[in-house]
C-alpha positions as CSV (number, residue, x, y, z in Angstrom):
1,X,-0.1,0.0,-0.2
2,X,3.1,2.4,0.4
3,X,4.0,2.0,-3.3
4,X,1.2,3.3,-5.5
5,X,0.8,2.1,-8.9
6,X,0.1,5.4,-10.3
7,X,0.7,8.7,-8.7
8,X,-0.3,12.1,-10.1
9,X,-2.5,15.2,-8.9
10,X,-5.8,14.6,-11.1
11,X,-8.1,16.7,-9.0
12,X,-10.7,14.2,-9.4
13,X,-14.4,14.1,-8.3
14,X,-15.4,10.7,-9.7
15,X,-13.9,7.4,-9.2
16,X,-15.8,4.3,-10.5
17,X,-15.2,0.6,-10.3
18,X,-16.9,-1.2,-13.3
19,X,-16.3,-4.1,-15.7
20,X,-16.2,-1.9,-18.8
21,X,-15.2,-4.8,-21.1
22,X,-17.3,-7.4,-19.4
23,X,-14.4,-9.8,-19.1
24,X,-15.4,-10.6,-15.5
25,X,-13.0,-8.2,-13.7
26,X,-13.3,-4.7,-12.3
27,X,-11.8,-1.8,-14.2
28,X,-11.1,1.7,-12.8
29,X,-12.3,4.9,-14.5
30,X,-10.9,8.2,-12.8
31,X,-12.3,11.7,-13.9
32,X,-9.9,14.6,-14.4
33,X,-11.3,18.0,-13.3
34,X,-8.8,20.2,-15.0
35,X,-10.1,21.3,-18.2
36,X,-7.1,20.3,-20.5
37,X,-7.2,16.8,-19.3
38,X,-9.6,13.8,-19.8
39,X,-10.4,10.9,-17.8
40,X,-8.1,7.9,-17.2
41,X,-9.1,4.2,-17.5
42,X,-7.0,1.4,-15.5
43,X,-7.8,-1.9,-17.3
44,X,-7.7,-5.1,-15.1
45,X,-5.6,-7.7,-16.7
46,X,-7.6,-10.5,-14.7
47,X,-6.2,-13.7,-13.0
48,X,-3.8,-14.6,-15.9
49,X,-2.0,-11.4,-15.4
50,X,-2.3,-11.1,-11.6
51,X,-5.3,-8.5,-11.6
52,X,-2.7,-5.9,-12.8
53,X,-4.2,-2.5,-13.5
54,X,-2.7,-0.8,-16.8
55,X,-3.3,2.6,-17.6
56,X,-4.9,3.4,-20.8
57,X,-5.3,7.0,-20.4
58,X,-7.4,8.4,-23.3
59,X,-7.0,5.2,-25.5
60,X,-10.6,4.1,-24.8
61,X,-12.3,7.3,-25.6
62,X,-13.5,9.5,-28.6
63,X,-13.4,13.3,-27.9
64,X,-13.0,12.7,-24.0
65,X,-14.9,14.8,-21.6
66,X,-13.2,17.6,-19.5
67,X,-13.9,19.0,-15.9
68,X,-15.9,16.0,-15.0
69,X,-17.5,16.2,-11.6
70,X,-19.7,13.3,-11.9
71,X,-19.8,10.1,-13.9
72,X,-22.0,6.9,-14.1
73,X,-21.6,3.9,-16.0
74,X,-25.2,2.7,-17.2
75,X,-26.6,0.6,-20.0
76,X,-28.1,3.4,-22.1
77,X,-28.7,1.5,-25.4
78,X,-29.8,-1.7,-23.4
79,X,-27.1,-3.9,-25.2
80,X,-25.6,-5.3,-21.9
81,X,-22.4,-3.1,-21.8
82,X,-21.9,-0.3,-19.4
83,X,-22.0,3.1,-21.4
84,X,-20.9,6.4,-19.8
85,X,-22.9,9.6,-18.8
86,X,-20.7,12.4,-17.6
87,X,-21.5,15.7,-16.0
88,X,-19.2,18.6,-16.3
89,X,-18.7,22.4,-15.0
90,X,-17.5,23.3,-18.5
91,X,-19.6,23.9,-21.8
92,X,-20.0,22.1,-24.1
93,X,-19.1,19.0,-21.9
94,X,-21.9,19.8,-19.6
95,X,-23.6,16.6,-20.2
96,X,-22.0,14.1,-22.5
97,X,-23.0,10.6,-23.6
98,X,-20.4,7.7,-24.6
99,X,-21.6,4.4,-25.9
100,X,-19.5,1.3,-25.4
101,X,-19.0,-0.4,-28.6
102,X,-18.8,-3.8,-26.7
103,X,-15.5,-5.0,-27.8
104,X,-14.2,-7.6,-25.3
105,X,-10.7,-6.6,-23.7
106,X,-10.4,-3.5,-26.0
107,X,-13.7,-1.5,-26.1
108,X,-14.0,2.0,-27.3
109,X,-16.4,4.6,-25.5
110,X,-17.6,6.5,-28.6
111,X,-19.1,9.9,-28.1
112,X,-22.5,10.0,-29.3
113,X,-23.7,13.3,-28.2
114,X,-22.8,16.1,-26.2
115,X,-26.4,16.2,-25.1
116,X,-26.7,20.0,-24.7
117,X,-26.2,20.5,-28.4
118,X,-29.8,19.4,-28.8
119,X,-31.1,20.6,-25.5
120,X,-29.9,24.0,-24.5
121,X,-31.9,23.9,-21.5
122,X,-29.4,21.5,-20.0
123,X,-26.6,23.4,-21.1
124,X,-25.4,24.8,-17.8
125,X,-22.6,23.9,-15.3
126,X,-23.5,20.6,-13.5
127,X,-22.6,19.5,-10.2
128,X,-23.7,15.8,-10.8
129,X,-26.3,13.6,-12.3
130,X,-28.5,10.7,-11.5
131,X,-29.8,7.9,-13.5
132,X,-32.6,5.2,-13.5
133,X,-35.4,4.0,-15.4
134,X,-38.0,6.7,-14.0
135,X,-40.7,5.9,-16.2
136,X,-40.2,2.1,-16.3
137,X,-40.1,1.8,-20.1
138,X,-37.0,-0.2,-20.0
139,X,-34.5,2.6,-20.7
140,X,-32.1,4.3,-18.4
141,X,-33.0,8.0,-18.1
142,X,-30.8,10.7,-16.8
143,X,-31.5,13.6,-14.5
144,X,-29.1,16.7,-14.1
145,X,-28.1,18.3,-10.9
146,X,-27.2,22.0,-11.8
147,X,-24.5,24.0,-10.1
148,X,-25.7,27.3,-11.2
149,X,-28.1,29.2,-9.1
150,X,-30.4,30.2,-11.7
151,X,-31.2,26.8,-13.2
152,X,-33.4,24.0,-12.2
153,X,-32.7,20.2,-12.4
154,X,-34.2,18.5,-15.5
155,X,-34.9,14.9,-16.4
156,X,-34.2,13.5,-19.7
157,X,-36.3,10.7,-20.7
158,X,-34.6,7.9,-22.9
159,X,-36.0,5.5,-25.6
160,X,-39.4,7.1,-25.7
161,X,-38.8,6.3,-29.7
162,X,-38.1,2.7,-28.7
163,X,-34.4,3.3,-29.4
164,X,-32.0,3.7,-26.5
165,X,-29.7,6.6,-26.4
166,X,-32.3,9.1,-27.9
167,X,-33.2,11.9,-25.2
168,X,-36.1,13.5,-27.0
169,X,-37.9,15.2,-24.2
170,X,-37.0,16.8,-20.7
171,X,-39.0,17.4,-17.4
172,X,-38.2,20.3,-15.5
173,X,-38.5,20.5,-11.5
174,X,-39.8,24.1,-11.4
175,X,-40.8,23.8,-7.7
176,X,-37.5,23.8,-6.5
177,X,-36.2,27.3,-5.8
178,X,-33.4,28.0,-8.1
179,X,-30.0,27.1,-6.6
180,X,-27.1,24.6,-6.8
181,X,-27.8,20.9,-6.1
182,X,-24.7,18.9,-4.9
183,X,-26.2,15.6,-4.6
184,X,-29.2,13.2,-4.5
185,X,-30.4,9.6,-4.7
186,X,-33.1,8.1,-6.9
187,X,-34.7,5.1,-5.3
188,X,-38.2,3.8,-4.5
189,X,-38.7,5.2,-1.1
190,X,-42.4,4.3,-0.6
191,X,-42.2,0.9,-2.3
192,X,-44.8,1.4,-5.0
193,X,-42.4,0.2,-7.8
194,X,-41.6,3.5,-9.5
195,X,-38.4,5.8,-8.7
196,X,-38.7,8.6,-6.2
197,X,-36.2,11.4,-5.6
198,X,-34.2,12.6,-2.8
199,X,-32.1,16.0,-3.6
200,X,-30.0,18.3,-1.5
201,X,-28.0,21.4,-1.5
202,X,-25.7,22.9,0.9
203,X,-27.3,26.4,1.1
204,X,-30.4,28.3,-0.3
205,X,-29.3,31.3,-1.8
206,X,-32.0,33.4,-0.2
207,X,-32.4,32.0,3.3
208,X,-28.7,30.8,3.6
209,X,-29.9,27.4,5.2
210,X,-29.2,23.8,3.5
211,X,-32.2,22.2,2.1
212,X,-33.5,18.9,1.2
213,X,-36.2,17.9,-1.3
214,X,-38.2,14.8,-1.7
215,X,-40.1,13.9,-4.7
216,X,-42.6,10.9,-5.3
217,X,-43.3,9.8,-8.7
218,X,-46.5,11.5,-10.4
219,X,-46.5,14.4,-8.1
220,X,-46.9,17.7,-10.4
221,X,-43.3,18.2,-10.3
222,X,-42.0,14.8,-10.8
223,X,-42.0,12.5,-13.5
224,X,-45.4,11.4,-15.5
225,X,-47.6,8.8,-14.0
226,X,-46.3,5.3,-14.5
227,X,-48.6,2.9,-16.7
228,X,-49.6,-0.3,-15.3
229,X,-46.6,-2.3,-16.5
230,X,-44.5,-4.8,-15.1
231,X,-41.3,-4.0,-13.0
232,X,-38.7,-5.8,-10.8
233,X,-36.7,-4.6,-7.7
234,X,-33.8,-6.7,-6.6
235,X,-31.2,-6.1,-3.9
236,X,-27.8,-7.9,-4.5
237,X,-26.0,-9.2,-1.1
238,X,-22.6,-10.4,-1.4
239,X,-21.2,-13.3,0.8
240,X,-18.4,-11.3,2.4
241,X,-15.8,-13.9,1.0
242,X,-15.5,-13.7,-2.6
243,X,-17.9,-10.7,-3.0
244,X,-18.3,-7.7,-0.9
245,X,-21.5,-7.8,1.3
246,X,-22.8,-4.5,-0.5
247,X,-22.2,-6.3,-3.7
248,X,-20.6,-3.1,-5.3
249,X,-19.5,-3.8,-8.8
250,X,-21.9,-6.7,-9.4
251,X,-23.9,-6.7,-12.6
252,X,-27.6,-7.9,-13.0
253,X,-29.6,-9.0,-16.0
254,X,-33.0,-10.0,-16.5
255,X,-34.1,-12.9,-18.8
256,X,-37.5,-14.1,-19.7
257,X,-38.1,-17.1,-22.1
258,X,-34.2,-17.3,-22.8
259,X,-34.0,-13.7,-23.8
260,X,-32.4,-10.9,-22.0
261,X,-34.9,-8.1,-21.6
262,X,-34.3,-4.5,-20.8
263,X,-30.8,-3.0,-19.7
264,X,-28.0,-4.4,-17.6
265,X,-27.5,-2.7,-14.3
266,X,-24.7,-2.5,-12.0
267,X,-24.4,-1.8,-8.1
268,X,-22.3,1.2,-7.5
269,X,-20.9,2.7,-4.3
270,X,-20.8,6.4,-5.5
271,X,-20.6,8.5,-8.8
272,X,-18.8,11.7,-8.3
273,X,-19.2,14.8,-5.9
274,X,-22.3,14.3,-3.7
275,X,-23.2,11.3,-5.9
276,X,-24.8,8.2,-4.5
277,X,-26.8,5.3,-6.1
278,X,-29.2,3.1,-4.2
279,X,-28.2,-0.4,-3.9
280,X,-31.8,-1.5,-4.9
281,X,-31.9,-2.1,-8.7
282,X,-35.4,-1.3,-10.3
283,X,-35.9,-2.6,-13.8
284,X,-38.6,-1.6,-16.1
285,X,-39.1,-3.4,-19.7
286,X,-39.8,-2.2,-23.1
287,X,-43.5,-2.7,-24.2
288,X,-42.3,-5.2,-26.8
289,X,-40.4,-7.1,-24.0
290,X,-42.8,-7.5,-21.4
291,X,-42.4,-10.7,-19.3
292,X,-45.3,-12.9,-20.2
293,X,-45.7,-14.3,-16.6
294,X,-45.4,-13.0,-13.0
295,X,-41.7,-14.3,-12.6
296,X,-38.2,-13.8,-14.5
297,X,-34.8,-15.2,-14.1
298,X,-31.9,-12.8,-13.1
299,X,-28.4,-13.5,-14.2
300,X,-25.8,-12.1,-11.6
301,X,-22.1,-11.6,-12.1
302,X,-20.6,-10.9,-8.7
303,X,-17.6,-8.5,-8.5
304,X,-15.1,-11.3,-8.8
305,X,-16.6,-12.4,-12.2
306,X,-18.3,-15.6,-10.8
307,X,-21.8,-15.8,-12.4
308,X,-25.0,-17.1,-10.8
309,X,-28.7,-17.3,-12.1
310,X,-31.6,-16.7,-9.8
311,X,-34.7,-18.6,-11.2
312,X,-38.2,-17.6,-10.8
313,X,-37.8,-14.1,-9.2
314,X,-41.0,-12.4,-8.5
315,X,-42.2,-9.2,-10.3
316,X,-44.0,-6.2,-9.0
317,X,-43.2,-6.7,-5.4
318,X,-43.1,-3.8,-3.0
319,X,-40.0,-4.9,-1.1
320,X,-37.0,-5.7,-3.3
321,X,-36.2,-9.4,-4.0
322,X,-32.9,-10.2,-2.2
323,X,-30.6,-12.2,-4.3
324,X,-27.5,-13.4,-2.2
325,X,-24.3,-14.9,-3.3
326,X,-25.0,-18.3,-2.1
327,X,-22.3,-20.2,-4.1
328,X,-21.5,-23.4,-2.2
329,X,-18.0,-24.3,-1.4
330,X,-17.3,-27.7,-3.0
331,X,-14.3,-30.2,-3.1
332,X,-13.6,-32.1,-6.2
333,X,-11.8,-35.4,-5.3
334,X,-12.0,-36.6,-9.0
335,X,-8.3,-36.2,-9.7
336,X,-7.2,-37.2,-6.2
337,X,-3.8,-39.1,-5.7
338,X,-3.8,-41.0,-2.2
339,X,-0.5,-43.1,-2.4
340,X,2.6,-41.9,-3.9
341,X,5.4,-44.3,-3.5
342,X,7.3,-46.6,-1.3
343,X,9.8,-44.5,1.1
344,X,13.1,-46.7,0.2
345,X,14.8,-45.4,3.4
346,X,12.0,-46.3,5.7
347,X,10.2,-49.1,4.1
348,X,7.1,-47.2,4.6
349,X,4.6,-45.6,2.2
350,X,4.4,-42.0,1.4
351,X,0.9,-40.4,1.2
352,X,-0.2,-37.6,-1.2
353,X,-3.8,-36.3,-1.1
354,X,-4.6,-33.7,-3.7
355,X,-7.8,-32.1,-4.1
356,X,-9.3,-29.0,-5.7
357,X,-12.0,-26.5,-4.5
358,X,-13.9,-23.5,-5.9
359,X,-13.1,-21.2,-2.7
360,X,-10.1,-20.6,-0.9
361,X,-10.0,-22.6,2.3
362,X,-8.5,-21.8,5.8
363,X,-6.9,-24.9,7.6
364,X,-7.2,-27.2,4.8
365,X,-6.5,-30.9,5.3
366,X,-7.4,-34.5,5.1
367,X,-9.2,-36.5,7.9
368,X,-7.8,-40.1,7.8
369,X,-9.6,-42.9,9.5
370,X,-8.9,-46.5,10.1
371,X,-11.7,-49.2,10.4
372,X,-14.5,-46.7,10.3
373,X,-18.0,-47.2,11.5
374,X,-19.8,-49.8,9.2
375,X,-16.7,-51.3,7.9
376,X,-17.3,-54.4,10.1
377,X,-13.3,-54.8,10.6
378,X,-12.7,-55.3,14.2
379,X,-9.0,-55.4,14.1
380,X,-7.3,-52.5,16.2
381,X,-5.4,-50.7,13.8
382,X,-2.6,-48.0,14.4
383,X,-0.7,-46.6,11.8
384,X,2.7,-45.0,12.8
385,X,1.3,-44.9,16.5
386,X,-1.5,-42.7,15.5
387,X,-5.0,-43.1,16.6
388,X,-7.5,-44.7,14.2
389,X,-9.0,-41.1,13.5
390,X,-6.8,-38.0,13.1
391,X,-6.5,-34.8,10.8
392,X,-3.7,-34.1,8.6
393,X,-3.4,-30.3,8.7
394,X,-0.1,-28.6,8.2
395,X,2.4,-29.7,10.6
396,X,0.2,-32.5,12.2
397,X,1.7,-35.9,12.3
398,X,4.5,-34.5,10.1
399,X,2.1,-33.8,7.4
400,X,2.5,-30.6,5.1
401,X,-0.3,-28.6,3.2
402,X,0.6,-26.7,0.1
403,X,-2.1,-24.3,-1.7
404,X,-2.0,-23.3,-5.5
405,X,-4.6,-21.2,-7.1
406,X,-4.9,-22.5,-10.5
407,X,-7.7,-20.6,-11.8
408,X,-10.0,-17.6,-11.0
409,X,-12.2,-19.7,-8.8
410,X,-10.2,-22.9,-8.4
411,X,-7.6,-23.9,-5.6
412,X,-5.5,-27.0,-5.5
413,X,-4.4,-28.3,-2.0
414,X,-1.9,-31.1,-1.8
415,X,-1.4,-32.9,1.5
416,X,2.0,-34.8,1.9
417,X,2.4,-37.3,4.6
418,X,5.8,-38.9,4.4
419,X,7.1,-42.2,5.7
420,X,3.7,-43.7,7.4
421,X,2.6,-47.2,7.2
422,X,-0.4,-49.0,5.9
423,X,-1.8,-51.9,7.7
424,X,-3.1,-54.4,5.2
425,X,-5.4,-55.7,7.9
426,X,-7.4,-52.4,8.1
427,X,-9.9,-50.7,6.3
428,X,-9.3,-46.8,5.5
429,X,-11.3,-43.8,4.5
430,X,-10.6,-40.1,4.4
431,X,-12.4,-36.8,3.7
432,X,-11.0,-33.5,2.6
433,X,-12.0,-30.5,4.8
434,X,-11.4,-26.8,5.2
435,X,-12.8,-23.5,6.6
436,X,-14.6,-21.0,4.6
437,X,-15.8,-18.0,6.2
438,X,-16.0,-19.5,9.9
439,X,-17.9,-22.8,8.5
440,X,-16.4,-25.9,7.8
441,X,-16.8,-27.6,4.4
442,X,-16.1,-31.2,3.5
443,X,-16.6,-33.8,0.8
444,X,-18.3,-37.0,1.4
445,X,-16.1,-39.7,3.0
446,X,-14.2,-41.7,0.5
447,X,-14.0,-45.5,1.6
448,X,-11.2,-47.7,0.2
449,X,-12.5,-51.1,0.6
450,X,-11.2,-54.0,2.6
451,X,-7.2,-54.3,2.8
452,X,-6.5,-51.9,-0.2
453,X,-4.4,-49.4,1.8
454,X,-5.8,-46.6,-0.5
455,X,-4.2,-48.1,-3.6
456,X,-7.4,-48.1,-5.6
457,X,-8.7,-44.6,-5.0
458,X,-9.9,-42.5,-8.1
459,X,-6.9,-41.3,-10.1
460,X,-4.5,-44.2,-9.0
């Protein structure tokens, strides 16, 4: 932590972790506030490259934005890739839209519009922006938070023509006294299925006091009344081991009848100066993609790249459906080696147990048992003066345990137990075990059969 990967004075207001190229690893976006600089992108090399972050500077942008104070990665065109919307204090970059071209490992964020060119009413210095599907039509909308004291926030509706990325109408919030807004959150506060707003600013230009504003959907100064369409609210929860409990960085997609519908959405921890996104993800669907039933499937890619599908998630619920990272730790014994060779110096057998898991273990090892219950063998067995049941963790009875990560979600453990005997009069069995997050996991016991001394295990 004392040797930074990259060090400069960027004066940044917005830092975002997001899988820009959808390769299963989190990339880093850093805005630059200075007007003569553009943003930086640090590309995550993934497991094969030690998760190294490589600075791409402006290589992923066409006409990069400047003086960025807020940035959000959202799926504007509903193609599943994170697009970029930026808010700036500097014209003509006040509100800019970049569409991700979807190229794996080397995407381009192509400037589609400096939105102010077609909508002069939003061409004011901005402090930040909010996003969400406010009208539940299956396209992500954008709301501006102006920094000028003579402007009001505006909501830009996306996809009214059925095409994502076309903002053809704005809604003004005229009841807010003119004044700078420094932050807000868009969320379904009253659990009725549509997005409400919480806005704040540090100081009223007239009274001098800080103020907060709350809007419920369909009030006169908020968005239009929502038609009776289907929606989905989900809350992603990480397991605290491979995925953070807030699930920041996770991606969710909705599927119905084997088709992805609506935009992909990401859980974000913050989006620039005063920016915060709610952890609850609210999905609307285009009229042409309305789910046929009252349930859909949700595909989640957790922040570490692991994918999990949740089947039959209920639509139109008041409270969000909680989707938890419940990946089950498993131990694969298919390639196990249990007997290696005869130790020529001692005349005893060297044992080698090899097993793989899909999660990193603490205190991994092998539990070794002779004449287990049910074997029917009554001979009193002791191997190397050890009891009939004992655990081979690192250092126990001379055993050593080696760990090796061989894939993004695969660890291999090798337990060596040198110079121990095998009593051919005994039956033996063993199980691999370890701890994950304070809970023990284990594979089913592997019996060897009578008098085999473990010589006929799978993989032998």
